[in-house]
N, C-alpha and C positions, 0 to 999 in steps of 0.2 A: 627566340624570334630574331631574325637578322634585321638590322636597320635598313631602311630603303636605300641609303647610299651604298651600303655593302652589296645589296642585291643588284644594284645597277652596275657596280664594278664587276660582279660575277657575270652579269649579262653581257657586258662589253667583251668578256673573254669567251662568250659563246655558251654559257651555262643556261640551258633552257629551263631548268628547275627554277631559276631566279625569275624568268619571265612568267612562269606559271604562278609563282607566289605574288608577284606584282599584279598580275591579272586578277587573282583571287581578292587581293586587297582593294583594288581600285576600279575594277570593271563596273560594279553596280553604280557608283557615284558618277563615273565618266559617262556611262550609258544614260543616266538621268539628265546630265548636262546636254548630251548630244540629242536626246529626244526632245528636250525643251527647245533647242536651237532649230532642229530640222523638222520637227512635228511629223515625223514619219518613223515608224518602228523599223522598217526595212533599212532605210538609209542610216538610222542611228546604229543599228547592228553592224552594217557594212563599215561605217566610219570607225566604230569601236575596234573592229578587227584591224583595220588599216592603221589605227593609232598605235596598237601594240606591235604591229609589224614594223612601223617606223621607229618606235621606241627601241626595238631590238637592233635595228640597223644603226641608230644614232646614239646608242648607249655610251660609246666612247667619247662623244662630244659633250656629255654632261659636265657642267662645272658647278660644284656645290656652292661656291661663293655667289653665284648668280641667282640661286633660288633652290627650293626643295625639289625632290624627285616628283612629288605630286604636281607642283607647278610646271615642271618640265613636261610631264605626261599630258596634263590638261591643256597646256599650250599647243602641243602637237595635235590633240583631238580638236580643240577649238579652231585652229588654223585649217585643218582638213574640212571641218564642218562649214566654215566660212567660205572656203573654196567651192564647196558643193552648193551653198546658197547662191553664190555669185554665178555659178554655172547655170542655175535654174533661171536666172534673170527675173525672178519674182520672189516676193516675200512669202514665207510659209503661212498656211492657214492654221489658225489656232485649234489645238485639240481641246476637247472637253476636259474639265478638271479630272473626271474619273478615269480618263485615259492615261494620265501620267502615273509614274511608278507610285508615288505617294507625295503628299504635300511636303513632308519633311525632307524628301530626297530631291525635290523638284530643282533646287538650285545646283545640286551636284558638287558642292564645295566641301564636303566632309566625308569622313570614312563611315561607311554604313554601320560598322560595329561599334561606333563610339557616339552614343546619344548626346553626350556633352557637347561634341562638336556641332551637331545639328542645332542645339539650343543656342549656343554661342553665336553661330553664324546668323541664325534667324533674328536674334536680339540685336546684333550689330547692324544688320540691314534695316531693321525697324528704327534704329536710332538716327539714320540718315534722314535729311530733309526729303519729303516725298518726291519733290521734283528732281532732286539729285539722284535718288534711288531709281526713279523712272529712267533717267538718262543712262545710268550705269547698266540697268537691265537691258535697255534697247541696244546699247553698244556691245555689251558682252554676249547676251543671249540671242538677240535678233540680228546681230551682225551689221548694224548700221554704222557707216563711217562717220567721222566727225562732221564732215561736210553735209551728209544726209541728215544728221541730227540738227545741225544749224538750220537747215531748210525746213525740216519738220516742225521745229519748235520756234521758228522765226526769231532766232537769236544769232548774234555775231559768232563766227567760228571761234574766235579767241575766248569768248564767254563759255562756249561749250567745252573747250579744252580745259579751261580753268576749273569749271564745275566738276568735270570728270576727275581731274587730278585731285581736287579737294575731297571728293567723295571717296576715292580710293585711299587717300591718306587717312581719312577718318576711319574708314573700314579697317585698315591696317592697325590703327591705334586701338580701336575697340576690341580687336582680336588679339592684341598684345604682341604684334609684330614689331620688327625693328623700325625705329622712328626715322623719318626722312623729312627734311624741311620742305616747305612748299616752294621755295625758290630753286631747289635742285633740278 
């Protein structure tokens, strides 16, 4: 099995089989994230397709030192979903829990074929302070800007930014990612 970075390198050279393999690996979890954000199956499917088209077009721009292939792809998908949410000029209506893929996939931050990843991500999120976890979920999944979060939670903008950064750093530490100081 080729590593993701090799597949993206092949993709940058026009190898469509690499795109197929990346789609096979990551479309279920990216779809789960998009469904959570957009609350619409049709829009999630459309943005999923657009995400892989953009990945194909931008594969040569990938820089491994800036993050994983997964992060690159999920950033593309998240940005497209946020653009869609902004174009609606309204927040999505919540789906019923039974309408989501599954509770384990709801966050879309792991590979479907690796149950260990699901457990680790769920445990890491549960270790965050509930208020910080809520801010992180509202920023990441619901597309609220820092300013919108400050207004919603009646907190200073600087406090929102600090709490989000702290939550992300804790999440990274809990998941065993590279350590970065809070001052960076």
